[in-house]
N, CA, C and O atoms as CSV, one atom per row, in Angstrom:
chain,resi,resn,atom,element,x,y,z
A,1,MET,N,N,18.420,71.883,223.464
A,1,MET,CA,C,17.855,71.055,224.513
A,1,MET,C,C,17.497,69.662,223.989
A,1,MET,O,O,17.532,68.683,224.734
A,2,GLU,N,N,17.158,69.584,222.717
A,2,GLU,CA,C,16.790,68.293,222.117
A,2,GLU,C,C,17.966,67.329,222.133
A,2,GLU,O,O,17.793,66.130,222.351
A,3,ILE,N,N,19.170,67.860,221.902
A,3,ILE,CA,C,20.350,66.997,221.877
A,3,ILE,C,C,20.610,66.382,223.257
A,3,ILE,O,O,21.111,65.261,223.353
A,4,VAL,N,N,20.274,67.106,224.313
A,4,VAL,CA,C,20.434,66.571,225.672
A,4,VAL,C,C,19.439,65.435,225.910
A,4,VAL,O,O,19.792,64.415,226.501
A,5,LYS,N,N,18.206,65.607,225.456
A,5,LYS,CA,C,17.202,64.543,225.593
A,5,LYS,C,C,17.646,63.293,224.842
A,5,LYS,O,O,17.490,62.176,225.335
A,6,GLN,N,N,18.199,63.487,223.650
A,6,GLN,CA,C,18.664,62.355,222.856
A,6,GLN,C,C,19.830,61.657,223.541
A,6,GLN,O,O,19.900,60.428,223.554
A,7,LEU,N,N,20.742,62.434,224.108
A,7,LEU,CA,C,21.877,61.855,224.820
A,7,LEU,C,C,21.402,61.049,226.029
A,7,LEU,O,O,21.935,59.974,226.305
A,8,VAL,N,N,20.410,61.558,226.746
A,8,VAL,CA,C,19.860,60.829,227.890
A,8,VAL,C,C,19.260,59.502,227.434
A,8,VAL,O,O,19.404,58.492,228.123
A,9,ARG,N,N,18.587,59.492,226.280
A,9,ARG,CA,C,18.012,58.245,225.757
A,9,ARG,C,C,19.120,57.222,225.478
A,9,ARG,O,O,18.980,56.042,225.799
A,10,ILE,N,N,20.212,57.683,224.884
A,10,ILE,CA,C,21.333,56.783,224.597
A,10,ILE,C,C,21.950,56.282,225.902
A,10,ILE,O,O,22.268,55.099,226.030
A,11,LEU,N,N,22.118,57.179,226.865
A,11,LEU,CA,C,22.712,56.808,228.145
A,11,LEU,C,C,21.825,55.843,228.932
A,11,LEU,O,O,22.330,55.059,229.736
A,12,LEU,N,N,20.514,55.893,228.712
A,12,LEU,CA,C,19.625,54.935,229.366
A,12,LEU,C,C,19.908,53.514,228.879
A,12,LEU,O,O,19.847,52.566,229.662
A,13,PHE,N,N,20.212,53.364,227.602
A,13,PHE,CA,C,20.584,52.038,227.104
A,13,PHE,C,C,21.922,51.600,227.697
A,13,PHE,O,O,22.106,50.423,228.007
A,14,LEU,N,N,22.857,52.542,227.857
A,14,LEU,CA,C,24.130,52.229,228.503
A,14,LEU,C,C,23.887,51.777,229.943
A,14,LEU,O,O,24.475,50.798,230.403
A,15,TYR,N,N,23.023,52.493,230.640
A,15,TYR,CA,C,22.703,52.135,232.025
A,15,TYR,C,C,22.045,50.758,232.093
A,15,TYR,O,O,22.350,49.969,232.987
A,16,LEU,N,N,21.148,50.469,231.157
A,16,LEU,CA,C,20.513,49.158,231.092
A,16,LEU,C,C,21.575,48.063,230.930
A,16,LEU,O,O,21.467,46.992,231.527
A,17,GLY,N,N,22.598,48.344,230.119
A,17,GLY,CA,C,23.700,47.394,229.958
A,17,GLY,C,C,24.440,47.173,231.269
A,17,GLY,O,O,24.797,46.042,231.597
A,18,TYR,N,N,24.673,48.254,232.025
A,18,TYR,CA,C,25.328,48.124,233.332
A,18,TYR,C,C,24.491,47.267,234.285
A,18,TYR,O,O,25.018,46.409,234.993
A,19,VAL,N,N,23.201,47.511,234.290
A,19,VAL,CA,C,22.311,46.762,235.191
A,19,VAL,C,C,22.320,45.279,234.833
A,19,VAL,O,O,22.440,44.428,235.714
A,20,VAL,N,N,22.194,44.970,233.558
A,20,VAL,CA,C,22.171,43.571,233.117
A,20,VAL,C,C,23.497,42.885,233.442
A,20,VAL,O,O,23.511,41.747,233.911
A,21,GLU,N,N,24.609,43.576,233.191
A,21,GLU,CA,C,25.919,42.988,233.509
A,21,GLU,C,C,26.046,42.733,235.011
A,21,GLU,O,O,26.552,41.691,235.428
A,22,TYR,N,N,25.592,43.673,235.808
A,22,TYR,CA,C,25.703,43.549,237.263
A,22,TYR,C,C,24.831,42.412,237.794
A,22,TYR,O,O,25.276,41.617,238.622
A,23,ILE,N,N,23.593,42.338,237.316
A,23,ILE,CA,C,22.653,41.333,237.824
A,23,ILE,C,C,23.045,39.920,237.387
A,23,ILE,O,O,23.041,38.988,238.192
A,24,PHE,N,N,23.384,39.771,236.100
A,24,PHE,CA,C,23.645,38.432,235.568
A,24,PHE,C,C,25.129,38.076,235.524
A,24,PHE,O,O,25.485,36.960,235.143
A,25,ASN,N,N,25.998,39.013,235.908
A,25,ASN,CA,C,27.445,38.788,235.938
A,25,ASN,C,C,27.955,38.229,234.604
A,25,ASN,O,O,28.686,37.238,234.569
A,26,ILE,N,N,27.557,38.880,233.520
A,26,ILE,CA,C,27.923,38.466,232.167
A,26,ILE,C,C,29.337,38.951,231.863
A,26,ILE,O,O,29.669,40.088,232.199
A,27,PRO,N,N,30.187,38.123,231.236
A,27,PRO,CA,C,31.566,38.545,230.950
A,27,PRO,C,C,31.690,39.392,229.681
A,27,PRO,O,O,32.692,39.304,228.972
A,28,ILE,N,N,30.687,40.200,229.398
A,28,ILE,CA,C,30.692,41.115,228.250
A,28,ILE,C,C,30.630,42.521,228.823
A,28,ILE,O,O,29.880,42.762,229.770
A,29,PRO,N,N,31.404,43.463,228.270
A,29,PRO,CA,C,31.359,44.830,228.799
A,29,PRO,C,C,29.937,45.405,228.742
A,29,PRO,O,O,29.195,45.168,227.789
A,30,SER,N,N,29.587,46.147,229.757
A,30,SER,CA,C,28.226,46.675,229.867
A,30,SER,C,C,27.880,47.626,228.719
A,30,SER,O,O,26.727,47.686,228.292
A,31,ASN,N,N,28.870,48.367,228.221
A,31,ASN,CA,C,28.571,49.275,227.113
A,31,ASN,C,C,28.215,48.492,225.844
A,31,ASN,O,O,27.408,48.955,225.038
A,32,VAL,N,N,28.807,47.320,225.666
A,32,VAL,CA,C,28.470,46.470,224.522
A,32,VAL,C,C,27.056,45.914,224.695
A,32,VAL,O,O,26.293,45.859,223.731
A,33,ILE,N,N,26.707,45.508,225.896
A,33,ILE,CA,C,25.364,45.004,226.163
A,33,ILE,C,C,24.334,46.096,225.890
A,33,ILE,O,O,23.307,45.848,225.259
A,34,GLY,N,N,24.616,47.299,226.369
A,34,GLY,CA,C,23.710,48.421,226.123
A,34,GLY,C,C,23.558,48.715,224.640
A,34,GLY,O,O,22.458,49.017,224.176
A,35,MET,N,N,24.645,48.629,223.897
A,35,MET,CA,C,24.596,48.864,222.455
A,35,MET,C,C,23.771,47.776,221.761
A,35,MET,O,O,23.029,48.057,220.820
A,36,ILE,N,N,23.907,46.540,222.230
A,36,ILE,CA,C,23.100,45.448,221.669
A,36,ILE,C,C,21.618,45.720,221.914
A,36,ILE,O,O,20.796,45.526,221.018
A,37,PHE,N,N,21.274,46.164,223.116
A,37,PHE,CA,C,19.881,46.505,223.406
A,37,PHE,C,C,19.386,47.632,222.504
A,37,PHE,O,O,18.256,47.598,222.017
A,38,LEU,N,N,20.239,48.630,222.286
A,38,LEU,CA,C,19.861,49.745,221.422
A,38,LEU,C,C,19.627,49.268,219.992
A,38,LEU,O,O,18.651,49.665,219.357
A,39,ILE,N,N,20.511,48.425,219.489
A,39,ILE,CA,C,20.358,47.898,218.130
A,39,ILE,C,C,19.085,47.067,218.018
A,39,ILE,O,O,18.346,47.193,217.041
A,40,ILE,N,N,18.825,46.224,219.005
A,40,ILE,CA,C,17.602,45.416,218.985
A,40,ILE,C,C,16.367,46.313,218.997
A,40,ILE,O,O,15.412,46.072,218.258
A,41,ALA,N,N,16.390,47.339,219.830
A,41,ALA,CA,C,15.254,48.263,219.903
A,41,ALA,C,C,15.048,48.987,218.572
A,41,ALA,O,O,13.911,49.198,218.150
A,42,LEU,N,N,16.136,49.366,217.914
A,42,LEU,CA,C,16.028,50.039,216.625
A,42,LEU,C,C,15.533,49.089,215.537
A,42,LEU,O,O,14.694,49.462,214.718
A,43,LEU,N,N,16.054,47.859,215.527
A,43,LEU,CA,C,15.670,46.900,214.495
A,43,LEU,C,C,14.223,46.429,214.633
A,43,LEU,O,O,13.547,46.179,213.634
A,44,THR,N,N,13.759,46.313,215.857
A,44,THR,CA,C,12.384,45.860,216.069
A,44,THR,C,C,11.368,46.984,215.936
A,44,THR,O,O,10.164,46.732,215.875
A,45,GLY,N,N,11.841,48.211,215.892
A,45,GLY,CA,C,10.925,49.342,215.779
A,45,GLY,C,C,10.413,49.828,217.121
A,45,GLY,O,O,9.590,50.741,217.172
A,46,ALA,N,N,10.884,49.236,218.208
A,46,ALA,CA,C,10.475,49.671,219.543
A,46,ALA,C,C,11.026,51.056,219.862
A,46,ALA,O,O,10.509,51.755,220.733
A,47,PHE,N,N,12.063,51.437,219.157
A,47,PHE,CA,C,12.725,52.725,219.384
A,47,PHE,C,C,13.034,53.314,218.013
A,47,PHE,O,O,13.601,52.630,217.161
A,48,LYS,N,N,12.681,54.533,217.796
A,48,LYS,CA,C,12.866,55.174,216.487
A,48,LYS,C,C,14.214,55.889,216.419
A,48,LYS,O,O,14.646,56.525,217.381
A,49,LEU,N,N,14.863,55.772,215.272
A,49,LEU,CA,C,16.163,56.411,215.068
A,49,LEU,C,C,16.069,57.926,215.213
A,49,LEU,O,O,17.013,58.565,215.678
A,50,GLU,N,N,14.954,58.493,214.824
A,50,GLU,CA,C,14.779,59.950,214.900
A,50,GLU,C,C,14.930,60.473,216.324
A,50,GLU,O,O,15.236,61.648,216.526
A,51,LYS,N,N,14.716,59.605,217.309
A,51,LYS,CA,C,14.803,60.025,218.709
A,51,LYS,C,C,16.246,60.231,219.176
A,51,LYS,O,O,16.475,60.826,220.230
A,52,ILE,N,N,17.223,59.743,218.398
A,52,ILE,CA,C,18.625,59.891,218.797
A,52,ILE,C,C,19.522,60.343,217.638
A,52,ILE,O,O,20.729,60.500,217.822
A,53,GLU,N,N,18.956,60.551,216.471
A,53,GLU,CA,C,19.744,60.784,215.257
A,53,GLU,C,C,20.666,62.003,215.338
A,53,GLU,O,O,21.820,61.929,214.916
A,54,GLU,N,N,20.182,63.097,215.864
A,54,GLU,CA,C,20.988,64.323,215.934
A,54,GLU,C,C,22.225,64.127,216.818
A,54,GLU,O,O,23.325,64.550,216.462
A,55,THR,N,N,22.034,63.489,217.960
A,55,THR,CA,C,23.147,63.237,218.877
A,55,THR,C,C,24.136,62.252,218.286
A,55,THR,O,O,25.347,62.439,218.407
A,56,VAL,N,N,23.629,61.198,217.644
A,56,VAL,CA,C,24.502,60.199,217.037
A,56,VAL,C,C,25.361,60.839,215.942
A,56,VAL,O,O,26.558,60.568,215.852
A,57,ASN,N,N,24.752,61.682,215.118
A,57,ASN,CA,C,25.511,62.370,214.065
A,57,ASN,C,C,26.583,63.282,214.661
A,57,ASN,O,O,27.686,63.383,214.125
A,58,PHE,N,N,26.254,63.942,215.770
A,58,PHE,CA,C,27.223,64.801,216.451
A,58,PHE,C,C,28.399,63.976,216.972
A,58,PHE,O,O,29.556,64.363,216.805
A,59,ILE,N,N,28.101,62.845,217.599
A,59,ILE,CA,C,29.157,61.991,218.148
A,59,ILE,C,C,30.052,61.465,217.036
A,59,ILE,O,O,31.275,61.469,217.169
A,60,ILE,N,N,29.455,61.015,215.947
A,60,ILE,CA,C,30.243,60.488,214.826
A,60,ILE,C,C,31.107,61.591,214.208
A,60,ILE,O,O,32.253,61.350,213.828
A,61,LYS,N,N,30.556,62.788,214.113
A,61,LYS,CA,C,31.295,63.911,213.515
A,61,LYS,C,C,32.579,64.212,214.301
A,61,LYS,O,O,33.609,64.535,213.711
A,62,TYR,N,N,32.512,64.105,215.613
A,62,TYR,CA,C,33.659,64.445,216.453
A,62,TYR,C,C,34.309,63.221,217.095
A,62,TYR,O,O,34.967,63.339,218.130
A,63,LEU,N,N,34.132,62.061,216.495
A,63,LEU,CA,C,34.653,60.820,217.058
A,63,LEU,C,C,36.174,60.838,217.216
A,63,LEU,O,O,36.698,60.291,218.186
A,64,ALA,N,N,36.874,61.447,216.291
A,64,ALA,CA,C,38.341,61.485,216.361
A,64,ALA,C,C,38.838,62.160,217.637
A,64,ALA,O,O,39.898,61.805,218.152
A,65,VAL,N,N,38.090,63.117,218.144
A,65,VAL,CA,C,38.489,63.819,219.370
A,65,VAL,C,C,38.549,62.853,220.549
A,65,VAL,O,O,39.368,63.026,221.451
A,66,PHE,N,N,37.690,61.843,220.548
A,66,PHE,CA,C,37.657,60.887,221.657
A,66,PHE,C,C,38.890,59.985,221.690
A,66,PHE,O,O,39.131,59.314,222.693
A,67,TYR,N,N,39.666,59.959,220.621
A,67,TYR,CA,C,40.868,59.124,220.573
A,67,TYR,C,C,42.120,59.877,221.023
A,67,TYR,O,O,43.172,59.265,221.208
A,68,ILE,N,N,42.023,61.164,221.195
A,68,ILE,CA,C,43.197,61.964,221.571
A,68,ILE,C,C,43.716,61.551,222.942
A,68,ILE,O,O,44.918,61.336,223.101
A,69,VAL,N,N,42.850,61.437,223.923
A,69,VAL,CA,C,43.277,61.111,225.292
A,69,VAL,C,C,43.954,59.743,225.361
A,69,VAL,O,O,45.030,59.642,225.950
A,70,PRO,N,N,43.372,58.683,224.785
A,70,PRO,CA,C,44.084,57.400,224.829
A,70,PRO,C,C,45.423,57.433,224.098
A,70,PRO,O,O,46.381,56.796,224.534
A,71,CYS,N,N,45.496,58.164,223.002
A,71,CYS,CA,C,46.761,58.253,222.267
A,71,CYS,C,C,47.824,58.974,223.081
A,71,CYS,O,O,48.987,58.572,223.079
A,72,VAL,N,N,47.437,60.020,223.765
A,72,VAL,CA,C,48.380,60.725,224.628
A,72,VAL,C,C,48.803,59.815,225.778
A,72,VAL,O,O,49.961,59.838,226.193
A,73,GLY,N,N,47.869,59.013,226.294
A,73,GLY,CA,C,48.190,58.075,227.362
A,73,GLY,C,C,49.206,57.032,226.927
A,73,GLY,O,O,50.008,56.571,227.739
A,74,LEU,N,N,49.181,56.652,225.642
A,74,LEU,CA,C,50.160,55.682,225.138
A,74,LEU,C,C,51.583,56.218,225.220
A,74,LEU,O,O,52.530,55.451,225.393
A,75,ILE,N,N,51.733,57.510,225.100
A,75,ILE,CA,C,53.058,58.119,225.158
A,75,ILE,C,C,53.721,57.825,226.513
A,75,ILE,O,O,54.941,57.683,226.591
A,76,LEU,N,N,52.926,57.736,227.559
A,76,LEU,CA,C,53.468,57.439,228.885
A,76,LEU,C,C,54.095,56.057,228.951
A,76,LEU,O,O,54.970,55.813,229.782
A,77,TYR,N,N,53.661,55.150,228.086
A,77,TYR,CA,C,54.113,53.766,228.133
A,77,TYR,C,C,54.978,53.393,226.935
A,77,TYR,O,O,55.027,52.219,226.569
A,78,LEU,N,N,55.652,54.339,226.322
A,78,LEU,CA,C,56.482,54.041,225.156
A,78,LEU,C,C,57.588,53.045,225.468
A,78,LEU,O,O,57.883,52.173,224.650
A,79,ASP,N,N,58.205,53.162,226.644
A,79,ASP,CA,C,59.275,52.216,227.014
A,79,ASP,C,C,58.739,50.786,227.085
A,79,ASP,O,O,59.368,49.857,226.580
A,80,LEU,N,N,57.591,50.617,227.704
A,80,LEU,CA,C,56.971,49.296,227.795
A,80,LEU,C,C,56.598,48.783,226.401
A,80,LEU,O,O,56.786,47.605,226.098
A,81,LEU,N,N,56.078,49.660,225.568
A,81,LEU,CA,C,55.712,49.262,224.211
A,81,LEU,C,C,56.933,48.838,223.399
A,81,LEU,O,O,56.859,47.900,222.605
A,82,LYS,N,N,58.048,49.524,223.598
A,82,LYS,CA,C,59.283,49.143,222.900
A,82,LYS,C,C,59.760,47.760,223.348
A,82,LYS,O,O,60.177,46.943,222.527
A,83,GLU,N,N,59.695,47.507,224.658
A,83,GLU,CA,C,60.145,46.222,225.198
A,83,GLU,C,C,59.263,45.061,224.740
A,83,GLU,O,O,59.762,43.975,224.444
A,84,GLN,N,N,57.978,45.292,224.686
A,84,GLN,CA,C,57.007,44.233,224.407
A,84,GLN,C,C,56.421,44.342,222.996
A,84,GLN,O,O,55.322,43.842,222.753
A,85,PHE,N,N,57.125,44.980,222.067
A,85,PHE,CA,C,56.590,45.280,220.737
A,85,PHE,C,C,56.088,44.039,220.009
A,85,PHE,O,O,54.956,44.023,219.525
A,86,VAL,N,N,56.906,43.011,219.926
A,86,VAL,CA,C,56.527,41.802,219.187
A,86,VAL,C,C,55.334,41.123,219.861
A,86,VAL,O,O,54.416,40.662,219.183
A,87,ILE,N,N,55.348,41.062,221.183
A,87,ILE,CA,C,54.270,40.412,221.930
A,87,ILE,C,C,52.947,41.162,221.737
A,87,ILE,O,O,51.874,40.561,221.794
A,88,ILE,N,N,53.027,42.454,221.513
A,88,ILE,CA,C,51.824,43.262,221.316
A,88,ILE,C,C,51.386,43.250,219.855
A,88,ILE,O,O,50.197,43.114,219.569
A,89,VAL,N,N,52.326,43.388,218.934
A,89,VAL,CA,C,51.992,43.572,217.517
A,89,VAL,C,C,51.476,42.290,216.863
A,89,VAL,O,O,50.533,42.348,216.075
A,90,ILE,N,N,52.069,41.136,217.170
A,90,ILE,CA,C,51.653,39.885,216.510
A,90,ILE,C,C,50.173,39.569,216.787
A,90,ILE,O,O,49.443,39.288,215.836
A,91,PRO,N,N,49.697,39.603,218.034
A,91,PRO,CA,C,48.261,39.349,218.249
A,91,PRO,C,C,47.360,40.391,217.573
A,91,PRO,O,O,46.277,40.061,217.090
A,92,ILE,N,N,47.812,41.635,217.544
A,92,ILE,CA,C,47.013,42.671,216.877
A,92,ILE,C,C,46.903,42.373,215.393
A,92,ILE,O,O,45.809,42.434,214.830
A,93,LEU,N,N,48.012,42.053,214.753
A,93,LEU,CA,C,47.979,41.744,213.322
A,93,LEU,C,C,47.135,40.498,213.039
A,93,LEU,O,O,46.362,40.478,212.082
A,94,LEU,N,N,47.280,39.467,213.864
A,94,LEU,CA,C,46.482,38.253,213.672
A,94,LEU,C,C,44.984,38.536,213.841
A,94,LEU,O,O,44.161,38.009,213.094
A,95,SER,N,N,44.644,39.359,214.814
A,95,SER,CA,C,43.225,39.667,215.022
A,95,SER,C,C,42.681,40.532,213.886
A,95,SER,O,O,41.515,40.388,213.518
A,96,ILE,N,N,43.487,41.417,213.328
A,96,ILE,CA,C,43.053,42.214,212.179
A,96,ILE,C,C,42.805,41.308,210.980
A,96,ILE,O,O,41.790,41.442,210.296
A,97,ILE,N,N,43.722,40.396,210.728
A,97,ILE,CA,C,43.568,39.463,209.604
A,97,ILE,C,C,42.331,38.589,209.802
A,97,ILE,O,O,41.553,38.385,208.870
A,98,ALA,N,N,42.153,38.075,211.014
A,98,ALA,CA,C,40.971,37.247,211.294
A,98,ALA,C,C,39.687,38.055,211.134
A,98,ALA,O,O,38.706,37.560,210.579
A,99,GLY,N,N,39.691,39.279,211.612
A,99,GLY,CA,C,38.512,40.143,211.478
A,99,GLY,C,C,38.180,40.443,210.031
A,99,GLY,O,O,37.015,40.413,209.634
A,100,LEU,N,N,39.212,40.734,209.236
A,100,LEU,CA,C,38.989,40.978,207.808
A,100,LEU,C,C,38.448,39.736,207.115
A,100,LEU,O,O,37.548,39.833,206.280
A,101,PHE,N,N,38.985,38.578,207.453
A,101,PHE,CA,C,38.528,37.328,206.856
A,101,PHE,C,C,37.055,37.064,207.193
A,101,PHE,O,O,36.254,36.751,206.312
A,102,VAL,N,N,36.711,37.192,208.470
A,102,VAL,CA,C,35.331,36.945,208.895
A,102,VAL,C,C,34.384,37.969,208.262
A,102,VAL,O,O,33.297,37.609,207.810
A,103,ALA,N,N,34.786,39.234,208.226
A,103,ALA,CA,C,33.939,40.261,207.609
A,103,ALA,C,C,33.754,39.982,206.125
A,103,ALA,O,O,32.651,40.129,205.601
A,104,GLY,N,N,34.818,39.583,205.446
A,104,GLY,CA,C,34.731,39.278,204.018
A,104,GLY,C,C,33.818,38.097,203.739
A,104,GLY,O,O,32.978,38.155,202.841
A,105,LYS,N,N,33.979,37.024,204.507
A,105,LYS,CA,C,33.139,35.841,204.317
A,105,LYS,C,C,31.675,36.136,204.653
A,105,LYS,O,O,30.769,35.640,203.984
A,106,THR,N,N,31.453,36.935,205.678
A,106,THR,CA,C,30.081,37.308,206.037
A,106,THR,C,C,29.446,38.141,204.932
A,106,THR,O,O,28.292,37.918,204.565
A,107,THR,N,N,30.199,39.097,204.406
A,107,THR,CA,C,29.697,39.922,203.310
A,107,THR,C,C,29.415,39.065,202.086
A,107,THR,O,O,28.387,39.227,201.429
A,108,GLU,N,N,30.322,38.163,201.787
A,108,GLU,CA,C,30.138,37.253,200.652
A,108,GLU,C,C,28.866,36.429,200.819
A,108,GLU,O,O,28.095,36.276,199.871
A,109,LEU,N,N,28.646,35.906,202.006
A,109,LEU,CA,C,27.454,35.114,202.287
A,109,LEU,C,C,26.185,35.946,202.127
A,109,LEU,O,O,25.208,35.484,201.539
A,110,LEU,N,N,26.199,37.165,202.645
A,110,LEU,CA,C,25.022,38.022,202.550
A,110,LEU,C,C,24.735,38.427,201.108
A,110,LEU,O,O,23.575,38.522,200.707
A,111,ILE,N,N,25.791,38.665,200.326
A,111,ILE,CA,C,25.595,39.011,198.917
A,111,ILE,C,C,24.994,37.829,198.172
A,111,ILE,O,O,24.057,37.995,197.390
A,112,ARG,N,N,25.527,36.639,198.410
A,112,ARG,CA,C,24.975,35.433,197.771
A,112,ARG,C,C,23.521,35.221,198.159
A,112,ARG,O,O,22.679,34.892,197.324
A,113,ARG,N,N,23.248,35.411,199.416
A,113,ARG,CA,C,21.879,35.227,199.901
A,113,ARG,C,C,20.920,36.230,199.243
A,113,ARG,O,O,19.783,35.899,198.906
A,114,GLY,N,N,21.410,37.460,199.070
A,114,GLY,CA,C,20.582,38.506,198.457
A,114,GLY,C,C,20.331,38.290,196.976
A,114,GLY,O,O,19.251,38.619,196.484
A,115,THR,N,N,21.306,37.743,196.251
A,115,THR,CA,C,21.153,37.528,194.809
A,115,THR,C,C,20.583,36.151,194.489
A,115,THR,O,O,20.173,35.894,193.357
A,116,GLY,N,N,20.558,35.279,195.469
A,116,GLY,CA,C,20.009,33.939,195.250
A,116,GLY,C,C,21.016,32.956,194.694
A,116,GLY,O,O,20.641,31.829,194.371
A,117,LYS,N,N,22.291,33.336,194.567
A,117,LYS,CA,C,23.335,32.438,194.074
A,117,LYS,C,C,23.863,31.599,195.215
A,117,LYS,O,O,24.146,32.111,196.298
A,118,ASN,N,N,23.991,30.336,194.973
A,118,ASN,CA,C,24.631,29.443,195.939
A,118,ASN,C,C,25.665,28.624,195.193
A,118,ASN,O,O,25.318,27.635,194.547
A,119,ASP,N,N,26.926,29.012,195.268
A,119,ASP,CA,C,28.006,28.328,194.546
A,119,ASP,C,C,28.461,27.118,195.305
A,119,ASP,O,O,29.364,26.411,194.856
């Protein structure tokens, strides 16, 4: 029963994201807004990790299962993917490279900040 209470707590943040997106018409997905609220609540101490930890661990443990349905759905569009392969793959590769670059530079900055080195 505790896992259900924890799931409801997580879903309340998701719902809060939906409400904020609806009211302010923000061009960010509501689930991302809800996750931002959850992170802020956790970082500020307004919400304790222990209140959702069991459910979060369960979700992470079985995360791969959530990818099965979208992967099966891709099979329906194999012809389209073959036709548009270059148009799809080039932006994906560029975004992966950009993401790796930004993550690397951010990590580098945080490490420098933590050790006190400024090159």
